[in-house]
N, C-alpha and C positions, 0 to 999 in steps of 0.2 A: 258286283254284290247284289244288284237287283235280281239277277238270275237265282242266287241262293235263296232269297226270300220267297221267290215263286215256288221253289221246291219245298220249303218249309210249310208254305200255305197248303200245298197239295198233300203233304204228309198229315197235317192237322185235319184236313177234310176226310182223309181215309180213316183216321182213328177216332173221328167224332169230336174233335176239340175245336172250339170256336175262338177266333181272334177278335178281341173286343176293343172298342175305341172310346167309349164314354161310360160314366158311372151308371147311368140309367140303363144302357144296353147291357152292361155287366150284370146288374141286378136282375133284369128280366131273363137273362140267360141262366143265371144261377137258379132262379125259381123254376124255369122250364126244365132244366136237366134234373133237378131234384124231384119235381112233381111227376114228370113223365117216365123217369127211369129208376125209380126207387127200388124196383125188383132186382136191379143190378147188384144190390148188396147181398143177395142170396141169404146164406145162413147167418150173416151178421144181423139180419132183421130179427132173429130169434133171441137177441141179447137184450139185457136191460139198458135203459138210457145211460146209467153210470158206466156200465161195461163198454158200451159202444163209444161213449165220449172218451173214455180212457184209451181205447184202441186208436181212435182218430188222433188223439193228443200224442200218442206214441209215434206216429208217423213223423219223420223228420221234417222240419220246416225248410223251405227254399223258395225265395221269391222268383218270379218269372225272369228268365234271362232273355226276354224278347223285348221288342220296342213297344209292345202293347200287351194288354192283359189277355189271358187265355183261361177258359174253363171248358168243361166237357161233361159227358155223362159219367156216372160213377165207375162203370167197368173199365173205361179208358183211363180215368184219373188214377185208378189203383195200379196201373202199369208203371207210373212214375215212382222213382225211389224216394222222392220227397215232394211235399205239397205246400202251397202258400195258403193264405187265409181264405181266398175265394174258393179254392178247390176243396178245402176242408169244410167250408160252408155248404157246398153242394152235398157232401156226404151227410152232414148233420141234417140238412133240410130233407134229404131223402129218407132218413130214419124217421124224422117227425111226420112226414107225409104218410109213410107206411103204417104208422101207429095212430093216425088220425089226430095228431096234436097240432093245433094252429101254430104257425111259426112265421117269422119275418126276418128280413135282413136289415142290419143297422150298419151304416157307413159312418166312421168316426175319424176325428183327428185328436191327437194329443199334443199338437204343436201350437205355439203361440200364434202363428199366422192362420190357423184353422184349416190348413190344407188337408183334405181327406186322404188317408193313406192305409186304412184298415177297414175290413168288413167282417161281421160275424153274425151268427144267428141268435135269435131269442125265441123261446117257446112260451106259449101261454099255458101256464099251469096254475090251477086254482084261481083263475081270473086275474093272474098277475104275470106280466112279461118277465121272464127269467133269462139271464144271459147264459148261453151255451157256446163258449168260444174255446175250441181245442187247439188254437193256433200254436201255442208254445207249451212245452212240457210242464212249466210251472203254473199254468192257468188251471183254475179249479171250476168245476161245474157250478153254475149259478153265482159265480163271483162277480161282484160289482166292478165297474170300470171307474176308478177314482180320479184319474187325471184327464178325462175327456174335456177338450175345449170346444168341440163342435160335434154334433151327431144329427143324423137324418135317417129316417126309415125309408128304404128304397122301395119304390112301387113294384108290384109283381104282376 
């Protein structure tokens, strides 16, 4: 089985996807991929925030099937048929970067034990941090997160 994980790691390196081991490392990699590779979004950068948000939201959700978290630059993420919250955060962060809109990552829990299980972007619009979480089809742009038991802004 160790041999199989070796080849998965090689595949990820070839397509520019990074295997992550901590929340801080995950946050830094999301910021890096979004800030450095926003041009990967190509013509999607010419859309409005609402149009882009709805497009990302329409991408099916699927959590990582690996033993640790993975993210990558936008052009590689768009090869996947479905994306989790981290990968969708890369796409949103890339759009915000391209348009000069300050943004940040927020890691949250909705569980009683406060174990962090979700990450999303917030954009600073009119001096206020607004949530832009396209993880699930029912989420709306700038929708508040009413059931959060714990939240932290990840350093970039």
